[in-house]
Structures are given as C-alpha cells and as structure tokens.
C-alpha positions in Angstrom: 3.3 11.1 3.2 0.4 13.6 3.5 0.8 16.4 5.7 -1.4 16.5 8.7 -2.8 19.3 10.7 -4.3 18.0 14.1 -6.8 20.3 16.0 -6.0 21.0 19.4 -8.7 19.6 21.5 -10.1 22.1 23.9 -8.6 25.3 22.2 -11.6 26.8 20.9 -10.8 30.5 20.5 -13.0 33.4 22.0 -13.4 34.7 18.5 -14.9 33.2 15.5 -11.7 32.8 13.6 -10.3 30.1 15.8 -13.8 28.4 16.0 -13.9 28.4 12.1 -10.5 27.1 12.0 -11.4 24.1 14.1 -14.5 23.4 12.0 -12.3 23.3 8.9 -10.2 20.7 10.8 -13.0 18.7 11.8 -14.4 18.7 8.3 -11.2 17.8 7.1 -11.2 14.6 9.3 -14.7 13.6 8.3 -13.9 14.2 4.7 -10.6 12.0 4.9 -12.5 9.3 6.7 -15.3 9.2 3.8 -12.6 9.3 1.1 -11.0 6.3 2.5 -14.1 4.2 3.1 -14.1 1.6 0.1 -17.2 1.7 -2.0 -18.3 5.0 -0.5 -16.5 7.4 -3.4 -19.3 9.7 -3.5 -19.4 10.4 0.5 -16.3 13.3 0.3 -18.0 15.2 -2.5 -18.8 18.8 -1.4 -22.3 20.1 -2.8 -21.5 23.3 -4.6 -24.5 25.1 -3.7 -24.5 24.5 -0.3 -21.0 23.8 0.6 -21.8 20.8 2.6 -21.2 17.0 2.0 -25.0 16.4 1.4 -24.7 12.6 0.8 -23.7 11.6 4.1 -26.1 14.0 5.4 -29.1 12.6 3.7 -27.7 9.1 4.8 -27.8 10.4 8.4 -31.3 11.6 8.0 -32.5 8.4 6.6 -30.6 6.2 8.8 -32.2 8.2 11.8 -35.6 7.9 10.4 -35.2 4.1 9.8 -33.9 3.8 13.5 -37.0 5.8 14.9 -39.6 3.8 13.0 -40.0 1.1 15.7 -41.0 3.7 18.0 -44.5 3.7 16.3 -45.1 0.2 17.7 -43.1 0.2 20.9 -42.4 2.6 23.6 -39.3 0.2 24.8 -37.7 1.1 21.2 -38.3 4.8 22.1 -36.4 4.2 25.2 -33.6 2.6 23.6 -33.4 5.2 20.7 -33.1 7.7 23.4 -30.4 5.9 25.5 -28.4 5.1 22.4 -28.4 8.9 21.3 -27.4 10.0 24.8 -24.6 7.5 25.3 -23.4 8.3 21.7 -23.4 12.1 22.3 -22.0 12.0 25.7 -19.1 9.4 24.7 -18.2 12.0 21.9 -18.2 14.8 24.1 -16.0 13.2 26.7 -13.3 11.5 24.6 -11.3 15.1 23.9 -12.0 16.1 27.6 -10.8 12.7 28.8 -7.8 12.8 26.4 -6.9 16.4 27.6 -6.9 15.2 31.4 -4.5 12.3 30.2 -2.2 14.6 28.4 -1.8 16.6 31.6 1.2 19.1 30.9 2.0 17.7 27.4 -1.1 19.6 26.2 -0.9 23.0 24.4 -3.5 25.2 26.0 -5.7 27.5 23.6 -6.6 31.0 24.1 -9.8 29.9 25.8 -9.8 27.4 28.6 -10.7 26.7 32.1 -7.3 27.5 33.3 -6.7 25.9 37.0 -10.2 24.7 37.0 -9.6 22.4 33.9 -8.8 19.3 36.1 -11.6 19.6 38.5 -14.2 20.2 35.8 -12.7 17.7 33.4 -13.0 14.7 36.1 -16.4 15.7 37.3 -17.5 15.6 33.5 -16.0 12.2 32.9 -17.4 10.7 36.2 -20.8 12.2 35.2 -20.7 10.6 31.6 -19.7 7.2 33.2 -22.5 7.5 35.6 -25.2 8.6 32.9 -23.8 6.0 30.5 -24.4 3.3 33.3 -27.8 4.7 33.9 -29.0 4.5 30.4 -27.7 0.9 29.8 -29.9 -0.4 32.8 -33.4 -2.0 32.1 -36.2 0.4 32.2 -38.7 -1.8 33.8 -38.6 -5.2 36.0 -39.0 -7.9 35.4 -37.0 -7.9 32.2 -38.8 -9.6 29.4 -38.5 -9.3 25.6 -41.0 -6.5 25.7 -39.3 -4.4 28.6 -35.5 -5.2 27.6 -33.2 -2.3 27.0 -31.8 -2.8 23.7 -29.3 0.0 24.0 -26.5 -1.7 25.1 -26.6 -4.4 22.5 -26.8 -1.5 19.8 -23.8 0.5 21.5 -21.9 -2.8 21.8 -22.3 -3.7 18.1 -21.3 0.0 17.1 -18.1 -0.4 19.4 -17.2 -3.7 18.1 -17.6 -2.7 14.4 -16.0 0.8 14.6 -13.2 -0.7 17.1 -12.8 -3.7 14.6 -12.5 -1.6 11.5 -9.9 0.7 13.4 -7.8 -2.2 14.6 -8.0 -4.1 11.3 -7.6 -1.3 8.8 -8.1 2.2 9.6 -5.0 2.6 12.0 -2.7 1.5 9.2 -3.7 4.3 6.9 -5.7 7.2 8.7 -3.2 9.8 10.1 -5.5 12.8 9.9 -6.9 15.0 7.2 -5.0 16.3 4.1 -4.4 19.9 4.4 -6.9 21.2 2.0 -5.3 24.9 1.8 -3.7 27.5 3.6 -5.8 29.6 6.2 -6.1 32.4 3.5 -7.4 30.0 0.8 -9.9 28.6 3.4 -11.2 32.1 4.4 -11.5 32.9 0.6 -13.6 29.7 0.3 -15.9 30.6 3.2 -16.3 34.0 2.0 -17.2 32.8 -1.4 -19.7 30.4 0.3 -21.4 33.4 2.5 -22.2 35.0 -1.0 -24.1 32.2 -2.2 
C-alpha cells in the first residue's frame, strides 16, 4: 500500500517553509488524481522547463475559453458563468473550513490559526457561503424565460453529479491521497533547482 501524507487543513505556517510544504501536498493530490484518471496518462507529467503540469493547465485555459464564448452573444451566459465560478470557488474554500469545524478537538492545529475565534469565524464563513450560493442560483430576471434563465444551478448540478458519481463508483475505492514524492530535503532541493531555471 502506498504511504500517504495528508495535509493538515488550516495549518498554513506563518513562515514560507510550511506554505511550501502544503503546496507540495496539494500538488501531490492533484498529480495522483491525474495519474489515476484512465486515458489521461499525460496529465501527470511535469514540464522540465517550468516545473508545472502544463497539459492540465492548457486544458483549463482552453476549457475556460470555450465556456466563456457564449458570453459574446448572451449577457445571461455571462451571469451564469460568473455564478458558476463564484459558487465553485466558494465551495472549494469552505470545504476545509467546514471539515475543521466538524473535527472540533480532533483537529491538529497548526502554528498559524485563529485561536478561540476559529469556530465563530468558521461558522460565519460557512453561513456566508451558503447564502452566496443560494443567491447565485436564483434567477437574474423575472419572468423566467429561456432568455433569462440562470443556468448556473444546472451546470453546478451536472458537475456535482458527475464528480460525486465518479467518487462513489470508482475513486473512493483507490484514492487514498498522494504518494510521497520524496523527503522534505529532496523536495527542497528540487525547489531550489527550479528557482535557478
């Protein structure tokens, strides 16, 4: 079985070293997911010159461009695209906060944290994200017609169904976190080498 190193949510250090370590963990998760996706063997390759996974970056750029093309003909499409982006971004940020709140005292607190204010600020953030997500799925204009319908809930629903379905059917059975890519010293040496490029 692969060793797993799980990043501690909410434990970003005040120094850059801890932040770098967390960035390596996040990259490890992303690389492992790309490695496991069937038919996408080139997604986990790191560009030697830039030190980044350029194939998924270009995919994201092209996909974002294609998603934005309908805005040229429809202001409703712009509203939907903006809503989708806000909902996705807010949900991505609130998941670790909510998991931290749910873990309560079973959570290993990092050197940089909110102390006693963690729960108050965490619940305010969670409630805010719920309110914002509700606001961004509401229709933008009344009466609701084909031309004024907010397609954000449809797009977000499709993503949730596809990603949730993929997790339930397949990924939960094999994804246990990233493989350790090296010791902290080896990773620091790689980072130093990339800085010289």
